[in-house]
N, C-alpha and C positions, 0 to 999 in steps of 0.2 A: 552394405557401406556402413547402414548402422550400428552392427556386431564391430567392426572396423576402427570407430569411432570411438566408440565404450573402452576397448582393448585399450585404444592410447591412454584413454584416459585413466584406466586404471594403472597403466603402466606410469602417466605422471605423474600419480596422487603417489605410490610405490614410492619414487624417485620424489617426489618432493620433502615425504615423512623426513627419509633418512638423509637432505638437504636442511632440513629444520631441526631434526636431533642436534646433526653436526650443529650449527647456528647456534641452538640453544647453551653449547658449549665452551664455544669459544670465541660468541659475540655477547652475552644473554644481556650485557646492559642495552643494546641496540635493538634486542625483540625488545627489553622493557620501553624504554621509551618509544618506538612504535605504537606498540600496545594504546600506551598511554595517550599519546597525540594525535591518535587516531582516534580513540572511545572520546577524548574530547571536541576533537575538531566534529565527527560527525552529532556532537550532543547539540555544538553551536552555529550545526548552519541548519539542524532541523528546526529548533527552536526559534532562530532568526526566521528560516521561512514560513510558521506555523505564524509568527508575529506577525509578518507582514502581511501575509494571506489575513489576517483579523484587522486590518486595520485598513488594507483598504477596502475590504467585504462593507465594514460600519461603514466609510466614507458612500460606497455603494448603497446602502441601507438609507443611511442620513438623506440620502440625494432622492430619494422615495420618496421619505415623508415629506417632501417640497412640491414633488412635481410625479405626473400621471409615470407610472411602470413603461408605459410605450414609450415614453422619451427620454425614458433615461437608458433600459436595461439595451436594447438592439446596441446604441450608440456608445456604451460603455464596453460591450463582446466586441463591436466590429475594433475599436481603440485598441481594446486592451490584447484584442488577439492581433492586431496586426504590430502593433509595439513587440511583444512576447516575439511574431513569426521574426520581424528582423532583426534581433539582438542573434535568433538561435543562428539564421542564414547568413551571416556576416561576421558572427565571431565564432561561435561552435554550434556547427551543424550534428554535433555527435549529443548535442544536451534533447533535442527533440525525441519525442514519445515520452511513454513511461517511466525509463531510466531501468527498469529491473533487467529487460532483457539486453541491456546493454552491459548490464555486470555479469548476465547469464555469459552472452555474445565473449566477452572476455573470457573469462575464463575455460572456457570453450575452445580460446584459441582464435578466436577472428580477430581480423586489425577492428579494435576498435582505442581512439584517443582515451586517456586517461589522463587527467592531471588535473591542476586548480583552476585556469582555467573553463574547461567541460561545468565544472562545477558550479564556480560563480554565476557565469551566464545559468546555466540548471537555475539557479537559486531564484537570480532577478527574473526572467520569465516565467518560474513555476507560479511566482508570488504576484506576477500579473498576469497571468493566465486566471490562475483559479481566483484571485480575490478580482476579475474583469466579471465572472460570470459563469466559466467552464465548470462545470460538474463532476467535476475529480478532485482526487483527496491526494496531503502532501507526502506520503509514504513513498510511492515508487522513487520520484523525486529524491528523500532523503535516502536512497537507496544509492541513487547512483550516486549522491554529495561524499555519501560517507565514504563509497568505493573508491573515487577520487581522489578524497581527501587522505586514504590511507594509501592512495597511489604513492601519492607523492610525498608523506610522509617515508615511503618506503627507500625513495629514489632518493630521498635528500640523503638516508641514514645508510647509501650504499648497501640496501642487502641484497642478498641472490634472487632470482627471479622465482624463483620456485617459492620464498618465504612471501612475496610480491604477490602472488593468485592467492594467498592465501591469508591475505592482510586485509586483501578489495574485498575478500568474501569477509571476511569479520566486520568489516567497516561498512558494510553492506546492512548487516543483518543489526550493527549500532545504529544506523540509521533507523532503520523499526523500531529499535527498540525506546532509541530520543520519542520516539513519533507517539506512540502508543502507551508510553509506560510501560511497555512489557519486556523487560532483559532477556525472562524465558522464553518471552514467543522471536523475538530479534535469533538467540542463539541457535535456535532449533529450525529455523528458517535461512541459516546460513548452512546450514548441514544438509535438510530436508531438501530445498530448491536448489540454491547456489552450488553447493563445494560435492553434495552426496557422499559427504566420506564419515567414517564415524571412528577415524583414527585416536585415539588418546593423543597424542600433541597437538593435534590439530584442533579436536574439542575443547583444547584447555585452552589455543590461543583464541578462541570464538569467545567461547564463555565469559574469561576475563574482558574482552575489547569489551560487550552488549552490556556487561557489568558496568564498565568503567562511562559508558556511554550516558546508559540510564539513572547511574547515581549522580555522574555530573548535570546530566539536563534537571534533575531535580533542584542541585544547587543555582544552575544558572535561573531557573524557575523563581524561584525565592531571592533571588537580587533583585526582582522585578522586571526581566528585560522577558517575560513570560506574563501576558495580562488573565492567563489562568494557572498562574501557581499554583503549590498545591502539595507538593511531592514530599516537601523541606523545609521544616522551622528550625530557626538557627538558635532559639531554648530548646524545641523538644527534641529534634536530630531529623530524620528520615521517618516518613509518617508514610501509611497506607491512602492513594489516594482514589476514590470510586466515583467513578464517572456516574454509574448508576449503581441502586443499591436495593434489587427487584427481591420480593418477598420467592422463597426456591424453596417446592416442596415436591418431590420425588420419589414416586409409588413404583412396585413392582409391574402395574398395568402401563405406565408410563410407556415403555421400556416400547412397548408396540407401537404406539403412536408417534416416537421418535423415530422410528427404521421408516416408518410413513413417510414424515414430513422430509426426513432423508432424503428416500430415493424419490419425490415432488421435488423438492430442492437442487438434486444433480440434475434431474433433465433439465429442467429448466435453465439449473448453470450451463449446462454443455449446449442447447440452444443461445443460452445469451455470446457464449464465445464466440459459438461457427460468425452472428451478428455483428460482434465486434470486427473479426476477421474481415470478413465480407465489406465491411464499412471501411478499413481502414485499404484496403484491395482497391474499394470503387475511387475515395479518395485521390490514392497514385494515381488511378488511369484516369481520371478526369481534369487531376491539377499539376499533374505531373510534377516540375523543380519548381512550380511556384508557388511557393512555403507560404511567403507571406500573405499573397493572395485567398489562400485556402484559409489560412488561421482567422483571417478576417471578416472571410466569407460566413466560417461556421461561427463564429462570437457572434456576429449579427444574427441572424437566424436563430443561436441558443438564445437571446435575447429577446429576442420577438417569441420564441414559444414561451418563453419563462414571465414574458408580461401578458400573457393571456391570463395564468393559473393566479389560485387564490398567492396570498402574500406567504404564507406557510413556504412556498417552495423558492422562496425570493433569501431564501438562507437555508443550506441543507445541513448546515450543523444543527439549526433551530429542528430543523426534521429527524433528523436522525433521535435527535432528544425525545420531540412526543411520541414517533412510532414505539422509544425502547420504555418510556414511561405507560405506555397504552393510553395516550391522551389523543387519540382518534379514532374519525370513525373507519367504518369499511369501506366506506366510498373512496376517500382520502386517499388510503391504503392502497386500495388497487389502481390508482389514479400515482400515486409513487413508484409500482411497479410500470404501468407502461411507459408513463414518461420517465424516468431514471435508463429503465431497460433502454429507450430511444436516443433519448438527450448524448448517455454517455457515449454511444455507440459511436453520434456526431463526432461526439466531442476528441474518441481517440484517433476518428479515423481524417483528422486534422495536424495528429503531429504533436498535439498539446504537448506540455510539458508537465503533466499530473499522470496519478497512479488509481490503478482500480479497483486497490482495495477499500477504501472507504464507502464509496460507491454499492460495491458488492455489500460492505456491511449493514447498507443502509435496505439495500435491498432483496438484502435474508431475511432482516429482523419485519420487515414486510411482512413477506411471504408468511413468514413464520406467525404473525399479528391475526393475517385474514383465515390463514389454515386454524388455528387453535381457534378462531372465532365459530367458524363451520364445523369444528370438532365437536365442542361444544352445546352448540346445536343440538346436531346431530344424536352425539348419547351422553349428552352431560357431564361432562369431564372432560377436560382439557390440559396437559399439562404447562405448570406456571413456569418453564423454560424453554417454550415454543420460539419465542420473539430472539433469545439467544441465541437455541441451536438454532435458529433460521440464518443467524446472521454466520456460526461458522460453518454451518452446512456451505452456505454459497460461497464462502470464499472455496473452502476447501474442493467443492464439484470443480472451478474454473481452474483452480490452483496446481492442482494435486497434493496438498498439502496439509492433509488431516491434522497433522500434532500440533502445527506451525496456527492451523484455524482455531483449535479447540484455547492455547493459549491467548490468542486473541480477544475472540470473546469473555474469557473468564477474566482479563485485564481490565474489560471495560467493569466488572463487577467486585474482582479480587473476593469471589466467593468462593471456596474449595468444595462446595456443595455441587454446584452448576458444573464441575468438570465434564463427570461422568455423563448427567444426559447431552449437555453440548457435543463427547467425544461417539455417542452412539451414531447422534442426526452426521458427523462431521464425517463417520468411515462407511456408511450407508450412504452417503451424496458423493463421496468419494469412490466407488466402487462401484453404482449405478455411472456417472459421469466418465467413469475408466472403463467399463468397456464399452463405450460411444468410440470415446479416442484415449489412449493411451499416453497423450502427448499434453500437457498443459497450456493453457491461455499464453502462455507468455513462450514455453516452446515455438508454439505455433507462429507467434509475436516475432523471434529471432527474427528469421527471414526478411520479414517486412519491414521491418524498425532498420533495419544494418543495412537495408539495400540503399544506396543513392536515386 
């Protein structure tokens, strides 16, 4: 059965390639406008998403300065979960979950609603849920929002169905590009995970879309619509925007250490994937169709858990930053792995509109920090790239996309020297995790998240 599905996808890909080439000859203007609007739409929705989360999260943190965390976080989580759940259940049920599975399901010819209403509900509900304390990231919703915008643009322009599939995947990649300021990461993700295609015409369309999304996102940030602007200056033009600037040294002996890190992270990543899937199945079993109640209770539990933790855990952006900059003790790093492992599974079980890439990066970074410290104690040396290699390795182990993972870790530093050590750990993690199960966490989530 699986082979039959793959054969059908391959035949569809061949037909799509021919249809797109024909479309390029006959209606090149339609293609150009579709790519431009898709890239621009993906950047606007992604930046709006991050900005909305930023303001709600700051409001929540401001309240923590005035009231005890036990009085703020559980209430915020419960109300935020209920509001997000209400919007999804009553307006666009397809907006629940990570968003990646929805796009993958659509590209695998499943009946998944794709329109601006889904994208808009994903935007608003995701802002509310993540801003209220659900420990998830903006990248999954950005993939779905980018895909929804792409589908709508192609429909308005009356593009053929074969082209819509490609442009939806390109829109998903554009969402990744805009969120992480990683056009290559978004491009590779669309090809590696969403389309599984390497046909030149498809590569070209996806590449153009992701670069449009990344460039327009930088310009939008410069206009002041994003509090974290920095990729574009109207006087200087486009700039290299680095989130982190670590000292990178790569020695021959580091190869062995990085392979060891990848093996360990690959095992943990597969355990994490199985845990996420288990929690999602339990959530469906326990709450069935009571989606609003499930989201509200999940938000209450998450808020209660985080209210008993140090203030560092109240802001996951800050937590990732101090891990990447090594301004954290081993004890807090170990606690980070435990807490994020547990709570992201709980958040995913509720069907909350949020992605897993961001917590994966933080988890991988914390594991890399811990492993680096232990290796240094045992041998007197540890690679300086362990934290970012751990980030990439964890994403690679869960998503089965080692090249995408490498580019996402690279996008955080924009340091070319870091790509080689990160890729070593990514490939090792990918191979180990794949030995347990060939399918990525998202491929296994499709059946869970797309069922009513």
